[in-house]
PAKOL-892522 format. One record per residue (C-alpha): residue in three letters; x, y, z. Coordinates in steps of 0.1 Angstrom, whole numbers, plus 5000, padded with zeros to 4 digits. Example, Ala and Ser with C-alpha at 12.3 -4.5 7.8 and 13.67 -1.06 7.14 Angstrom:
residues 2
ala512349555078/ser513749895071/
END
This chain:
residues 1057
met597672577601/asp593972547605/pro592272417575/leu590472757569/ser593972937571/ala595472677548/leu592472697522/ser593073067525/val596673057518/ala596572837489/ala593773057475/ala596073317476/val599073127460/val596573007430/gln595673377427/leu599373477427/val600373207401/asp597273317380/tyr598073687381/gly601973587373/ala600973377345/gly598973657330/ile601573897334/val604373657316/ser601873567292/lys600973917282/gly604574007286/thr605473747260/gln602973877234/leu603974207240/tyr607874127232/lys606773927201/ser604274177186/val605474347157/asp602874637168/gly604274627204/ala600774567216/leu598274287228/gly595974127204/glu592774217221/asn594074567227/ile594574597189/glu591374467181/leu589674697206/glu591874997193/thr590774927158/ala587074907167/ser587275237185/ile588875417158/arg586275287133/leu583375407155/gln585475727163/gln585475787122/leu581675697118/ser580675947146/ser582876227132/gly581276167096/met578176157110/gln578876487128/gly579476617094/ser576376537077/leu574576697107/ser576276987105/gln575777027066/ala572276947071/arg571977197097/arg573477467074/asp571177367044/asn568277397068/thr567677777064/gln563677767074/gly563877657110/ser565877517139/pro566777157138/ala564976867151/gln565576757188/val566576417174/asp569176547152/gln570376747181/his570376417207/leu572076237177/glu575076537174/ala575676507213/met575576137214/cys578176117183/asn580576377203/glu580176177233/cys581275847212/val584376047199/thr585376147232/val585175797248/ser586875637217/gln589875907220/glu589875807259/leu590275447252/val592375467222/asn594875667245/lys594775457271/leu595375147249/glu598475337234/thr600075367269/leu600074997271/lys602274947239/val606074867237/pro608075077213/gly609974857186/asp612975037189/his613575047229/pro616774947243/tyr615374717269/lys612274547251/lys612174267275/trp611874447308/lys609274717289/ser607374417278/phe607374287314/arg606474647329/gln603474717301/ala602074357307/leu601974437345/lys600074767336/ser597774567314/val596874367339/trp596574647364/ser594474847337/lys592274567327/glu589074667346/lys589575017338/ile589774937300/glu586774707300/ala584875007321/ile585575247292/ala584774957266/glu581274897285/arg580675277282/leu581175267243/cys579174977234/ser576275117256/leu576875457234/arg576975277203/ala573575097212/glu571975437220/leu573275567187/asn572075327165/thr568575357181/his568875757179/val569875697142/val566775477132/val564475727149/ser565975997129/leu565575807096/ser561975697101/gly561276077107/lys562676177075/val561275917055/thr557876017071/ser558576377063/leu559576297024/ser556476097020/ile554476407029/gln556176597009/gln555976366978/asp552076356980/ala551776696978/arg553976716950/phe551576486931/ile548476626941/ser549776966926/leu551176766893/asp547476616889/thr546276956892/ser548377096864/ile547676806839/gly543976856847/arg544377226835/ile546477116806/met544076846792/ile541377086797/ala543177336773/leu544377076750/leu540576976745/ala539777336740/asn541977356709/asn542076986696/glu541077126661/ala543977366663/thr546377086675/gln545376856649/ala545877096620/gly549477156638/ile550076796638/val549376766603/arg551477056593/val554476916614/glu553776556599/ser553876746563/lys557076896570/val558676586583/asp557776406552/gly559176656533/val562476656551/ser562376276550/ile562076286511/gln564876546508/leu567076356530/asn566376026509/ala566976246476/met570276336495/ser571475996504/leu570475866467/ser572876166453/gly575576146478/gln575675756467/glu575275846429/glu578476116437/his580375856454/ala579875616424/lys580875866400/thr583975966420/arg585075586424/glu584375546388/leu586475876379/leu589475746402/glu589375406387/asn589475576349/gln592275816359/glu594175506369/glu593675316339/asp594275626315/arg597775656339/his598275276330/arg597175336293/arg599175626287/lys602575456302/ala602275166279/glu601375406250/leu604675576256/his606575266262/ile605475146227/arg606275486210/glu609575536224/ser610575166216/leu609475256176/arg611675576180/phe615575606170/glu617375896179/thr618475986141/met614875966128/thr614476336116/asn618076376112/arg617776366075/tyr614776606071/glu616776896093/thr619776846071/ile617776916039/ser617977286030/glu614577456027/ala613577585998/his614577915983/gln611578155984/arg609378135956/thr610677845940/phe608777505938/glu605377695938/trp604377565903/ile603677225921/phe600377375933/arg599577525899/asp597577365868/pro600277245846/glu598577325813/glu598377695826/glu602277665832/asp602577465797/leu605177235813/pro604876825813/trp603976685846/ser601176515860/ser598876765881/phe600076725919/ile596876915926/asp594376665911/trp596376365927/thr595976515958/glu592276585960/ser590876295937/gly593876045929/ser594775735943/gly597875505941/ile601475625936/tyr602676025926/trp606175905915/ile608476235918/asn611776135900/gly614676355888/lys618776325882/ala621276335912/gly621076675929/ser617876805909/gly616276905944/lys613976605951/ser614576615989/thr614176985990/leu610776985970/met609376655991/arg610576876021/phe608677186007/ile605376975998/val605476846035/asp605877156051/asp603177366031/pro599877376045/arg598377376011/thr599076986007/arg596976916039/gly594177136022/his593976975989/leu594476636007/gln591376736029/lys589276725999/trp590376355993/ala589276286029/pro586076546034/his584376316063/gly587576156081/glu590876226099/leu593876266075/lys596976136083/ile600176256066/pro603276066078/ala606676136059/phe610175946059/phe613276056042/phe615875776032/trp619575866036/asn622275606030/ser625075836045/gly623375786080/val622975506104/pro621375156091/glu617875266107/gln618175586080/cys618075376049/ser616275046060/gln612774936055/ala612774876094/gly613775226100/leu611175346074/leu608475136092/arg609575226127/ser609475616117/ile606075586101/ile604475386127/his605775626153/asp604675916138/val601075826133/leu600575646167/gly602075956182/lys599276186169/his596875886173/thr597375696203/asn593975546202/leu595275316172/ile597775156194/pro596174866205/glu594974766173/val598374836151/cys600474646181/pro598274436199/glu600674196215/glu602874476224/trp600074686238/glu598574376257/lys602174286276/ala603274666281/leu599674756297/glu599574416318/leu603074476330/thr602474846337/lys599274766359/his601274526381/gly603874786386/val606574566367/pro609074726346/val608574696307/ala611474576288/val612374776255/glu611074636225/ser613174476199/trp611274526166/ser612274256138/leu611374356101/ser608574086102/arg606874246133/leu607174596117/gln605574456085/arg602674286105/ser602074616125/phe602074836094/glu599674606075/arg597374646106/leu597875026103/leu596975036069/gly593974806079/cys592575106097/ala592275296067/ser588575386063/glu586275646048/lys586875806082/ser590475776082/his592875836051/phe596575806049/cys598775986024/phe602575876027/phe605676076017/ile608575876008/asp611876045999/gly614975895984/leu613775565978/asp617175515956/glu618675565989/tyr617375226002/asp619975006016/gly618374676000/asp616374535970/tyr614974825948/glu612774575932/glu611374435967/ile610774755978/ser609174925951/asp606674605945/tyr605974655983/phe604974995980/ser602874935944/ser600974635963/leu600274865994/ser598775145970/asn595874925955/leu594574955992/pro591475195994/tyr591975516014/val595675476011/lys598475635988/phe601675725987/cys603976015971/ile607375865963/ala610676045952/ser613675885936/arg615975895908/pro614675765876/leu616375385880/ile614975125857/val613474935883/phe611575215895/lys610475295861/asp609074945858/ser607074935891/phe605775315890/asp604475295850/gly601275415849/phe601175645882/pro601375995880/ser604576145879/leu606976445871/lys610676505859/leu611976745884/gln614876845861/asp612376985834/leu610477185858/thr612877385878/ser614577625851/asn612577905863/asp613377825900/ile616877785890/gln616778165874/arg615078305902/tyr617778155927/ile620778275909/lys619278635904/asp618478635941/lys621978505950/leu623978695925/asn622179005922/gly622179055961/his626079095961/arg627179465959/arg629779405929/met627179235911/lys624979535911/phe627579745900/trp628479505870/thr624679485860/thr624679875856/arg628079905837/glu627779595818/pro623879455820/gly624179255785/leu627179035799/cys625678975831/lys622778855813/gly624678625792/leu626578505823/val622878385838/ala621678245808/gln624778015807/leu624677935841/ile620977805839/tyr621977625806/lys624777445819/ala622777365850/glu620477105832/gly617977115861/val620776995889/phe620177255917/leu623177125933/trp625477205905/val623977555907/lys624377625943/leu628277515941/val628677735911/val627078035925/lys629077985958/ser632178005936/leu630978305917/leu630278475949/lys633678395962/gly635078555928/leu632778875933/ser634478905967/gln637878885956/arg636879145928/asp636778935900/gly635179105869/ile632678955845/pro635078795821/gln636678615853/leu633378515864/leu632778345826/lys636178155832/arg635078035867/leu631777915851/asp633577765820/ala635877555845/phe633277385861/pro631877055845/ser628177005841/asp628376655852/leu628376605890/glu631276365888/leu633276575870/leu632376865895/tyr633176665922/gly636776595907/his637076955901/met636377075935/leu639276825946/ser641576985922/leu640877315937/ile642277205971/asp645677355981/pro648477125976/ile649577186010/tyr646277086024/met646176736004/glu647976526029/glu645276646055/gly642576596033/thr643476286028/ile643676176065/leu640376346070/phe638776156038/gln639675816054/ile638975906090/phe635575996078/asp635075696059/val635375456089/ile633375706112/arg630375706085/lys629875346089/leu629575326126/pro626375166138/trp625675456159/arg625575836156/asn625876106182/asp627676446192/ser630976276197/phe631676206162/val632876556154/glu635176516185/val636276176170/leu637076316135/tyr639076616154/thr641176406177/ala641976126152/tyr642776386128/thr645076606150/val646976316166/asp650176216153/leu650175836155/pro653175776135/arg655675936160/val654175636186/phe656075406161/gly658975236181/ala658775506207/ser658375446246/glu655275466264/asp655975796278/asp655275946242/leu651775786246/arg651275946279/gln652176276268/ala649176306248/met647276356280/lys649276686286/glu648476816252/glu646877166248/val644077166226/glu642977506211/leu639477436212/arg639277276248/asp636377476269/leu635977336304/thr633177556311/leu631077406284/leu631377046290/glu629476816270/ser628776556298/lys626476316279/asn629176216256/tyr632376316280/ser633576566257/ile635576856270/tyr634877106239/ser632277356233/leu630277176206/glu629477496186/ser633077606186/leu634277256175/thr631677236146/glu632677556133/tyr636477496134/met635877146118/asp633777276091/asp636277536082/met638977256081/leu636677006058/arg636077286035/thr639777366028/arg641177036032/cys638376806018/gly637177075990/gly633677116009/leu632876725998/ile632276686038/glu630476906058/cys630076976096/glu626677156107/leu624877206139/thr621277076139/gln618777126165/thr616376826176/asn615876726208/his619176876217/leu621977066199/gln624176826179/gly626976826151/asn626476656120/leu629076506097/his627676426061/tyr628776436028/leu627676686006/his625476485986/arg624676105985/thr626476095949/val629676235966/arg629775885984/asp629075685952/tyr631675905932/leu634475845963/ala633575495962/arg635075425927/ala638475235931/asp640375495906/ile638975795926/trp639775675961/lys643075545951/gly643875885938/val642576065970/cys644875825995/ser647975905971/tyr648876195992/asn649476036023/arg653076066029/his653075756053/gly651775536030/ser650875166041/met651775296077/phe648675496082/asp645575336094/pro642475526102/tyr641175256125/leu644275316147/gln643875696144/ile640475666158/ile641375386186/met643875686196/ser641075936198/tyr639175736223/val642475656244/leu642676056245/arg639076096256/leu639475846283/lys642776006298/arg640676336295/leu638376206318/phe641176246345/leu639976626344/phe636476526361/lys637276236381/lys635576416409/arg632176306391/pro629876026405/ser631375686398/glu628575556380/asn629175816353/thr632775726351/arg632175366350/his629675426323/ala631975656303/ile634675386303/arg632375116292/gln631075336266/leu634375426251/trp635475056251/ala632374956231/his632875206204/met636675136206/cys636074776201/trp634174826171/gln637274956153/leu639674686171/asp637274426150/glu638174566118/ile641974526128/asn641174196142/lys639774086109/ser642674236088/trp645074066109/ser643673736110/ser643273746071/asp647173846070/cys648673736099/arg651174026103/met652473956135/gly654974276131/asp651774486126/leu650474416160/thr652974676182/val650574966178/pro647374846186/cys648474616213/arg650274896230/leu647175126226/leu644974846241/asp647374836272/glu647275216275/phe643775216276/asp643774966303/arg646175136322/ala644375476320/ala640975306328/ile642475126358/glu643975466369/leu641075646367/ser638775356385/his641275366411/ser641375766414/val637575756416/his637375496443/ala639775686464/leu637576006464/gly634775826479/gly633075636447/ser631975276445/ile634475146414/leu636474866428/gly638374596412/his639074566374/trp636974786354/ser635974506328/asn634374326356/gln631974606364/gly628674446350/leu629774096351/pro629273806382/ala631673876408/thr632773526404/trp634273566371/glu637173766382/ser637673936349/asp640874156340/phe641874306307/leu642973956293/cys639773796299/glu637974116283/ala640174086253/ile638973726251/arg635473816258/gln635674066227/lys637573816203/his640674046200/leu643073736190/phe645373996175/tyr645874096213/val645473776229/ala647873596208/pro651173796216/arg650173766253/phe650973396251/leu653273366223/ser655673636231/asn655073706266/gly654573346280/glu651073386293/ser649473086309/val645772966304/glu645772856339/arg643973086366/val644073086403/ala640673186407/gly637573286386/leu636073186353/pro638473006331/leu639973226301/ile638172976275/gly634673036293/phe634873416283/ala634973326247/phe631373236245/leu629573306278/gly629873666269/thr628473626232/asp624773626220/pro624673266204/met622873426175/phe626173596169/leu628773336169/asn631473396142/glu634573306129/ser636673546152/leu634873296183/cys636272956163/arg639673086160/ile640073256197/val638672886210/glu640772686189/phe643672896199/leu643172866236/leu642872506233/glu645872496214/gln647772696243/gly646572406266/ala643072516278/asp640972226297/pro637472196282/asn636571986311/glu637972226334/val635272306362/phe633672626373/glu630772676398/gly629972286398/his629772226358/thr632772216331/ile633172466305/trp632372216277/glu629072136297/tyr628272536299/phe628972546261/ile626772246251/his624072406270/his624672766257/ile624172646220/his621272416228/thr619472636251/phe619072956226/asp619472776192/gly617972436194/pro614272456200/asp613972796180/leu616172716148/arg615472366142/phe612672476118/ala614472806104/pro614972846068/ala618272836052/gly620573136051/pro622173326077/cys621472986099/ser623372766076/arg626572986086/leu625772986121/arg625372596117/lys628572586104/ile630172796128/gln628572566157/gln629772246139/gly633272396137/leu633172456174/leu631972136184/glu634771936164/thr637372166180/phe636272116215/met635971706211/lys639271686192/ser640871856221/gly639871596248/ala636271726257/asp634271456277/leu631871296252/asp629171176280/ile628571476292/cys624871636288/cys622871976292/ile622572116329/glu619472036342/asp619672286372/val618172636359/arg619272836390/ile622972786378/trp622473006352/asp621073316374/gln625073386379/val625573336342/leu623373576328/asn623273856356/tyr625574066338/glu625474316311/pro626174116277/phe627274186242/gly629874456244/gly629074686275/pro626074896290/gly623074976279/ala622074586267/pro618474516264/thr616874376295/glu614274186271/trp617173966260/ile618273866296/leu614173796299/his613973576271/ser617073396278/lys616073306314/ser612673186301/trp614072956274/leu616572806300/val613472716321/thr611772596291/his614872396281/val614672166312/ala610872056304/pro609971756286/pro610471786247/leu606571776238/lys605772036263/arg608672266253/phe608072246217/lys604272306221/arg605272616242/val607372736212/ala604972676186/ser602072846205/thr604373176208/asp604173456184/ser607173486166/gly607173876179/ser607973746213/ile611073606205/pro614373816195/ser614373986160/thr617473776152/phe615173496147/ser612473656126/thr612873636089/lys610773726061/ser609873376051/ser609173256084/ser606373526088/thr604673356058/thr605072996073/asp602472826096/gln604972676120/ser601772526140/glu601772276113/val605272186113/phe605272126153/asp602071926150/ser603571686126/asp606671626153/glu604071556183/asp604171206176/ser607971146176/met608171386209/asp605571156226/asp607770896223/asn610671076239/glu608771226268/ser609370916289/leu613170946284/ser615171106314/phe616871446312/glu620071286305/glu618871096275/arg617071376258/his620071636264/ser623171386258/leu625771536237/ala624371296205/ala620971416212/val622071786212/ile623971736179/lys620971556164/cys618671866177/leu621072116160/phe622071966127/ala619371706118/thr617071976103/glu613871946081/thr615972036051/asp618971856062/pro618171526080/his621571356078/gly623271696088/ala624471536121/asp626071246106/glu629571386101/leu629771486139/leu628371156153/glu630670986133/leu633471186147/met631971126183/ala632070736176/thr635670756162/leu636770926194/lys634970686218/ala636470416200/ala639970556203/lys639570616239/asn638170266245/pro639570036217/ser638669716241/glu635269776243/asp634969886208/lys636269516198/lys633669366219/ser630769546203/
END
């Protein structure tokens, strides 16, 4: 082959190889490509599509411009531009379509072969694609040129249009300036007017702004004042409510109103009446000091005092005494047949202060400054305010501050009735009022019997003797009562002389005693209703003795003999009930149930007999008139009416039962008169009254009353669907009331040790416990929250109380002793507080008594371990800390008297514990937190205990662990009003305790460096409790016993020492 041919063949081969390599390369790219196309084709396709989109957008803009141009045909440039855009779109689409034919589908079954074929097509179509691309590039360049030319023309056109507008604007401005210059003066005047208006509006806006700020300030101040007033009202209400007691107005309510047209003479001139008394009008209008109303028992002193207090003429006359100021006229009626507050000085002061502050709340901060400051501060911070415990010394200070408010603009006139019914020292109380009567703008009207002590104290003050002044009133009362009866009207027409003599004899025998007249008139009216004639009425009158005591004896003699035994029972039960420290509606029910139950049938009977009482039918039961407050099942009205009839026929009318309306309807039981109580208190009279009891010594009114509480508890089963909280409270309240009766049984048993007499009271307690447990469980089964033993309610759960524990807590040794001696009870407990702990941890340390000593001694004799550990400390440690915490710092400087008895009890308890093996090397408990679980309960006999006591207790516990100087300084700086009333005595109120504490600071400085164990060791506690200012050697006996016991325990160490 010639060289040229060989070269030709070689060139063909190279060209073929290059062509094949291109096909293979492109086939490989197509096979591996995700989109199934070559890379350069994808770029070319993307650019074509972008150019196509831009051209289409420009076509739309040109079409819109053509539609907007309504004045002429479109410019030639725009037509060429639009044609080029159309051609660009056509060419771009042609290129895209061509490139689309060269792609390899991703899901082709023979992808490799398809890739090779498409690669071959790509090689064959390369020139054609490049030609289309070149056309597209030239079209793009030409398009750019046309766009630039088009934009240049449009800019030129816009510039020409803008110049025309500026020329037109200059022409308009020129015309405006010419017009403004022509009207310059009018324009200036308009501007001035506008500026003036703007200034006026500005001034108004400023004024409105200032006014708005003032209004906001006033509103804010008003809201703050309203909030302050709300806090003040709450604090005022708290103090007033703490002074109030439930029976405050009971005596006033029970005093019968004066008969019409009687006692009118008190507002007349004595000289005109020709009767001997000091003018009451003169005293009210201009007098001072004391006006003393005295009279015999039953002469109507209380009725007269109520008449004076209620009559508006009293205030009218007193207003002349206080013409330029406020007049305050509080009143109090003593009543020794009521609760302690009704016959005590504390009750008197509470009632008077409450009365004045209730009507003049602005005086509260001045009269009760400490209480007011504390109540207001706690109220502002939303903290519950504990109920105040008012001691006599605090009340006296408050009353003195109240009298200190007296001035020319504020006068006080006090009306005090029944001073002879005051349960205290007559001389002390009379001298107290005599001294207060010397104060300016203050005076007292006092009523009492003419006892010698009162005659001495009130001698020289204006007075009157009531029995000498009431003959006309008695005559009017007799005539109105007797002549109002139709039978008496008949006899007055038939026998006018005899009728007149009957009235005259009645007035003569009365001797001014209104009570006697009322009783005799009642008997005469009864005789008239039984068709008695005047002779029979005279016999009735002659049978009534003039002396009240003889009259009471006569009333007893008129009781039907068949009722005497029932009367004896009622007299004895009522004698117990009237001594209870509380009064409520349930007293009528207690008297009824205690009277109706036949307790002697329980003697020797089975427990089924006791349970049978629950099924008794009581004729007065009325389930629709439930008194839920006192858990009664009776209609109060029907029960009171029934018992009044029973007392009238069985007790001769010497005990009365009546309904009164104060805050709510309630039944009252009381003697006919105070003198009835004195009469029945005579030993010979009481022995005669009780002689009709056929059961003799077997009858015990306390047991009768206890049985009545058991019955009331059982009847709660009728209402067990009530909320559990009410049921729980009912059980605790009934138990607390029952414990008062049990205390009396405990005292009598402890003194007589009558083991054989314990059967009935112990069985009654077991029956109460059984019924309470059954009731609690039934309530829990109905969805209530009562679970566990009922006595554990209100106590820490860790105590795990049961009824034996509760009996120990209440010191009922008469019940506890047989459980150990007869039933073999053990002092050991599997869990919970040891039994001996219940004896003192549930007791107010200020009320430690002989019962506590006896039950602690008994439990120790039965094997109780004083060193038994509970919650990390021994019972003995708890006891030492208990008495040291509450008594040590507060009674160290207390005067002798009640505290000396308390010291003896504490000494006896310490001796008993130490002789029973108590650890002599212990000290008080330093960790105050341990007491949270001990004090977190309702102490001292049940629910309703004052929260203030718990707050004070915890406060003292914290103080107790402080260094002695700091602790005693805190106590010294505390006002006596901030500690419980138990610590407040009459003499302590006049002692400057700060001097005593200051004198001891040196010795306390020496002890401050000592450790807690040294300051609170057993020896230190004994010294603190018994080495007092009045008896420095009071601790010697206990310290010697302590040393003796230690020596006996460690004889070898004692010999060495």
